[in-house]
C-alpha positions as CSV (number, residue, x, y, z in Angstrom):
1,M,12.5,-29.4,-3.6
2,F,8.5,-28.0,-2.8
3,D,5.5,-29.6,-3.7
4,H,2.9,-27.0,-5.2
5,E,-0.2,-27.2,-3.3
6,K,-3.4,-25.0,-4.3
7,L,-3.6,-21.1,-2.6
8,G,-7.2,-21.3,-1.0
9,A,-9.9,-21.4,-3.1
10,S,-7.4,-19.6,-5.5
11,D,-6.7,-21.0,-8.9
12,L,-2.6,-20.5,-7.7
13,S,-0.9,-23.1,-6.6
14,T,2.4,-22.1,-4.5
15,A,5.0,-23.5,-2.3
16,P,4.6,-23.7,1.5
17,L,7.1,-21.2,1.8
18,C,7.1,-17.8,0.7
19,L,10.1,-15.5,0.1
20,G,9.3,-12.1,2.1
21,G,11.0,-9.0,-0.6
22,N,11.1,-6.8,1.8
23,V,14.8,-6.8,2.8
24,F,15.5,-6.4,-1.1
25,G,17.2,-3.1,-1.5
26,W,17.3,-2.8,2.0
27,T,19.6,-4.6,3.8
28,A,20.0,-7.1,0.9
29,D,21.6,-5.0,-2.4
30,R,20.3,-5.9,-5.9
31,E,23.4,-8.7,-6.4
32,Q,22.6,-10.5,-3.0
33,S,18.4,-10.0,-3.6
34,F,19.3,-12.3,-6.8
35,A,21.0,-14.2,-5.4
36,V,18.7,-15.5,-2.7
37,L,15.8,-15.7,-5.4
38,D,18.0,-17.8,-7.3
39,A,18.4,-20.1,-4.2
40,Y,15.0,-20.1,-3.3
41,A,13.8,-21.0,-7.1
42,A,16.4,-24.0,-7.1
43,A,14.2,-25.2,-4.2
44,G,11.3,-25.1,-6.3
45,G,10.1,-21.7,-4.4
46,N,7.5,-20.1,-7.0
47,F,5.8,-17.6,-4.5
48,V,7.9,-14.1,-3.9
49,D,5.7,-11.4,-1.5
50,T,6.1,-7.8,-1.8
51,A,4.7,-4.3,-0.9
52,D,4.3,-1.1,-3.2
53,S,6.2,1.1,0.2
54,Y,8.6,-1.3,1.2
55,M,11.1,-0.1,3.1
56,Y,10.4,3.4,2.7
57,Q,10.7,4.0,6.2
58,F,14.0,3.7,6.9
59,P,16.0,6.6,5.8
60,G,18.2,6.0,2.4
61,N,15.6,3.7,0.8
62,D,13.1,4.4,-1.9
63,P,9.1,2.8,-2.0
64,G,8.8,0.7,-4.5
65,Q,12.5,-0.7,-4.7
66,S,12.0,-4.0,-3.9
67,E,9.3,-4.4,-6.8
68,R,11.7,-2.9,-8.9
69,I,14.3,-5.3,-8.0
70,I,11.9,-8.2,-8.4
71,A,11.2,-7.3,-12.2
72,A,14.8,-7.1,-12.9
73,W,15.1,-10.4,-11.8
74,L,12.1,-12.3,-13.5
75,A,13.4,-10.2,-16.7
76,A,16.9,-11.5,-16.1
77,R,15.9,-15.4,-15.2
78,G,12.6,-14.9,-17.7
79,N,10.3,-16.8,-15.6
80,R,7.7,-14.4,-14.9
81,D,5.5,-17.0,-15.8
82,D,6.6,-19.8,-12.9
83,I,6.5,-16.8,-10.3
84,V,3.5,-16.2,-7.9
85,V,4.0,-12.3,-7.5
86,A,2.1,-11.0,-4.2
87,T,1.9,-6.8,-3.7
88,K,0.2,-4.8,-1.4
89,V,-1.5,-1.6,-2.0
90,G,-2.5,1.2,1.0
91,D,0.8,2.1,2.4
92,H,3.2,4.0,-0.5
93,P,3.7,7.3,1.2
94,E,1.6,8.5,-2.5
95,R,-0.7,6.2,-2.9
96,K,-2.3,6.0,1.0
97,G,-5.7,4.8,1.7
98,L,-7.6,1.9,0.0
99,S,-10.2,4.6,-1.9
100,P,-11.4,3.5,-5.3
101,D,-9.3,5.7,-7.5
102,N,-5.8,5.1,-5.2
103,I,-6.2,1.4,-5.5
104,R,-6.5,1.5,-9.4
105,A,-3.7,4.2,-9.6
106,A,-1.6,2.3,-7.3
107,L,-1.9,-1.2,-8.8
108,D,-1.0,0.5,-12.2
109,D,2.1,1.8,-10.3
110,S,2.9,-1.8,-9.2
111,L,2.8,-3.0,-12.6
112,R,5.0,-0.9,-13.9
113,R,7.8,-1.1,-11.2
114,L,7.2,-4.8,-11.9
115,G,7.5,-4.8,-15.7
116,T,4.0,-7.1,-15.9
117,D,0.7,-6.7,-17.3
118,H,-1.0,-8.4,-13.9
119,V,0.4,-9.4,-10.5
120,D,-1.0,-12.8,-8.9
121,L,-2.0,-12.1,-5.3
122,Y,-3.3,-8.4,-4.5
123,Y,-3.6,-7.2,-1.1
124,A,-4.9,-4.4,1.0
125,H,-2.2,-3.9,2.8
126,F,-4.0,-2.1,5.9
127,D,-7.6,-0.9,6.0
128,D,-9.2,1.9,5.2
129,E,-12.3,2.3,7.4
130,S,-12.9,5.8,5.9
131,V,-13.9,3.5,2.8
132,S,-16.8,1.6,2.6
133,V,-16.8,-2.0,2.7
134,E,-18.9,-1.9,-0.8
135,D,-16.5,0.7,-2.7
136,I,-13.6,-1.5,-1.5
137,V,-15.0,-5.4,-2.5
138,T,-16.1,-3.5,-5.5
139,T,-12.7,-2.2,-6.9
140,F,-10.8,-5.1,-6.4
141,D,-13.3,-7.2,-7.6
142,E,-12.9,-4.6,-11.3
143,L,-9.3,-5.5,-10.9
144,V,-9.8,-9.2,-11.1
145,R,-11.9,-8.9,-14.3
146,A,-9.9,-6.3,-15.8
147,G,-7.2,-9.1,-15.8
148,K,-4.6,-7.1,-13.6
149,T,-4.9,-9.4,-10.7
150,R,-5.5,-13.3,-10.4
151,A,-6.9,-13.1,-6.8
152,L,-7.2,-11.3,-3.7
153,G,-5.9,-10.9,-0.2
154,A,-6.0,-8.6,2.9
155,S,-3.4,-8.1,5.7
156,N,-3.9,-5.7,8.3
157,I,-7.4,-5.7,8.6
158,S,-10.1,-6.4,11.7
159,P,-12.5,-9.9,12.2
160,A,-15.7,-7.5,12.0
161,R,-14.8,-5.6,8.6
162,L,-13.2,-9.0,6.4
163,D,-16.8,-10.7,7.4
164,A,-18.4,-8.1,6.4
165,M,-16.5,-7.4,2.9
166,L,-16.7,-11.4,2.5
167,R,-20.5,-11.0,3.3
168,F,-21.0,-8.3,0.6
169,A,-18.6,-10.1,-2.2
170,R,-21.1,-13.6,-1.4
171,A,-24.2,-11.3,-1.7
172,E,-23.0,-9.7,-4.9
173,G,-21.4,-12.7,-6.5
174,L,-17.9,-9.9,-6.9
175,A,-14.5,-11.6,-6.5
176,R,-13.3,-11.3,-2.9
177,F,-10.1,-11.7,-0.3
178,E,-9.7,-15.4,-0.5
179,V,-5.9,-15.0,1.1
180,L,-5.3,-13.5,4.8
181,Q,-2.0,-12.1,5.7
182,P,-1.6,-11.9,9.3
183,Q,0.9,-11.9,11.8
184,Y,1.4,-14.8,13.1
185,N,4.4,-16.5,14.3
186,L,5.7,-18.9,17.8
187,V,6.2,-15.7,20.2
188,S,3.2,-13.8,18.7
189,R,-0.2,-16.0,18.1
190,D,-2.8,-13.7,20.0
191,T,-2.4,-11.8,16.7
192,Y,-3.6,-14.2,14.8
193,E,-5.2,-17.4,16.6
194,G,-9.0,-16.5,18.0
195,E,-11.7,-14.9,16.5
196,R,-9.4,-14.1,12.8
197,R,-8.4,-18.1,12.4
198,D,-12.1,-18.8,13.0
199,L,-12.8,-16.4,10.0
200,V,-10.2,-18.1,8.0
201,A,-11.6,-21.7,8.8
202,R,-15.1,-21.1,8.2
203,E,-14.7,-18.9,5.1
204,G,-12.3,-21.8,3.9
205,L,-8.9,-18.8,3.3
206,A,-5.7,-19.7,3.1
207,C,-3.5,-17.7,5.9
208,V,0.3,-16.9,4.7
209,P,1.6,-15.2,8.0
210,Y,4.2,-12.5,8.2
211,F,7.0,-12.1,10.8
212,A,7.1,-15.6,10.6
213,L,10.6,-15.9,12.2
214,A,9.3,-13.1,14.3
215,S,11.9,-10.7,12.5
216,G,14.5,-12.8,13.0
217,F,14.3,-13.5,16.7
218,L,13.2,-17.1,16.2
219,T,16.6,-17.6,14.4
220,G,18.1,-16.9,17.9
221,K,20.2,-14.4,16.7
222,Y,18.8,-11.9,19.1
223,E,19.1,-13.7,22.2
224,P,20.4,-11.6,25.3
225,G,23.4,-10.7,25.3
226,T,24.2,-10.8,21.0
227,T,24.4,-8.0,18.9
228,G,23.0,-7.6,15.2
229,R,21.8,-5.3,13.2
230,Y,17.9,-5.5,13.4
231,A,18.1,-5.9,17.0
232,R,20.2,-2.4,17.0
233,D,18.2,-0.7,14.7
234,V,14.6,-1.6,15.4
235,P,14.4,-3.1,19.1
236,G,10.3,-3.1,18.6
237,L,10.8,-5.9,16.2
238,A,13.5,-8.8,16.8
239,G,15.1,-6.4,19.5
240,G,11.6,-6.3,21.4
241,Y,11.5,-10.5,21.9
242,A,14.9,-10.8,23.6
243,G,14.9,-11.1,26.9
244,T,10.9,-11.9,27.7
245,E,9.6,-14.7,29.3
246,R,8.0,-16.1,26.6
247,G,11.1,-16.0,24.2
248,T,13.2,-17.8,26.7
249,K,10.8,-20.4,26.8
250,V,10.3,-20.4,23.4
251,L,14.0,-20.6,22.3
252,A,14.7,-23.2,24.7
253,A,12.0,-25.6,23.6
254,M,13.0,-24.8,20.0
255,K,17.1,-25.7,21.0
256,E,15.5,-28.9,21.5
257,I,13.9,-30.1,18.9
258,A,16.4,-28.7,16.6
259,A,19.0,-30.6,18.0
260,A,16.8,-33.9,17.7
261,H,16.5,-33.2,14.0
262,G,20.3,-31.7,13.1
263,T,19.0,-28.9,11.9
264,E,18.5,-24.9,12.6
265,L,16.0,-22.8,15.2
266,A,14.9,-21.4,11.6
267,T,13.2,-24.4,10.4
268,V,11.6,-24.9,13.6
269,A,9.9,-22.4,14.1
270,L,8.6,-21.8,10.3
271,A,7.4,-25.8,10.4
272,W,5.1,-25.4,13.4
273,L,3.7,-22.4,11.8
274,A,3.7,-24.7,8.3
275,Q,1.7,-27.1,10.3
276,Q,-1.1,-24.7,12.0
277,P,-4.6,-25.2,10.9
278,T,-5.3,-22.8,8.1
279,V,-2.1,-22.0,7.5
280,A,-1.1,-22.1,3.5
281,A,2.6,-20.8,3.9
282,P,4.7,-18.7,6.2
283,I,6.5,-15.4,4.9
284,A,10.2,-15.2,5.6
285,S,13.1,-13.4,4.4
286,A,16.8,-14.0,3.5
287,R,19.3,-11.3,3.2
288,T,22.1,-13.8,2.2
289,V,21.9,-16.9,0.1
290,E,23.5,-18.5,3.4
291,Q,20.2,-17.9,5.2
292,V,18.2,-19.4,2.2
293,P,19.2,-23.3,3.2
294,A,17.0,-23.1,6.7
295,L,13.9,-21.7,5.2
296,V,13.9,-23.7,2.1
297,A,14.2,-27.1,4.5
298,L,10.8,-26.7,5.3
299,A,10.1,-29.0,3.1
300,D,11.8,-32.1,5.1
301,L,10.7,-31.4,8.2
302,R,7.4,-32.8,10.3
303,L,6.9,-32.2,13.8
304,T,5.6,-35.0,15.4
305,G,2.7,-34.1,17.8
306,D,4.8,-33.8,21.1
307,E,7.3,-31.2,19.7
308,L,4.2,-29.5,18.3
309,Q,3.1,-29.4,21.8
310,A,6.2,-28.6,24.0
311,L,6.2,-25.6,21.0
312,D,2.7,-24.6,22.3
313,T,3.0,-24.7,26.0
314,A,6.4,-23.1,25.8
315,S,4.8,-20.1,23.6
316,A,1.2,-20.2,25.6
């Protein structure tokens, strides 16, 4: 069972694994999504991540479908107050960007789809440099003061812009971004380590990384010679790591550690991430309920210093 800990400097208390909702309505239908959410909650999970845009880029998908499935599950289980719901603004095809009016309207749209009067964590999904730091920060602060979100986060944003937003919020006494959601995993370390991580550490933010399993590559399913739906359909994601020197070294090191602990590769990948400085809760998705145990096993795996070093060396 997961223990819950405070998320950065926010007033949110979350499990150390965030369940990604990007697959809901895409590769997981409603029934499968409900089963995954039930299994995650049964393990003490309480942190669910979605976005208003998932996964409209792929044929047959409707933006907002993930939010609607989560809403239906919350209503069916009557557990809204027990779940930390995070969603995002900036990438919905009809709500692009971070203009003040768009941020306000997009959150109202998300609240309707989620069937709630507030979200717990609201992210700027992608930065919009056509909008000033002042306008973005002031608008997000307005949403906090209105009770429409309890905390704020940023995802795809440069360290310079994030730093400017944090400085402005501090100077004006406004609500600030408390969470950063970057791409970060064993085969994508430079997307976070360095300037971004230094800023998060200095400001006391929480890191909640996406692509924690490198779109499934770190489960071992997409090694050279194997095939899979994700590898075939999205070769730039999971399939893009297969056969690379780093990918091969990382999987070899992970297999040795997984064998020593009698656990799955996915659990090792998540455990490494969870033990990195500033990381509060990796985000991982499950398409079927059978995939959930390897994710929630994160709570029971503590890698040794030697094991962490072996993974660091393989992924360098």
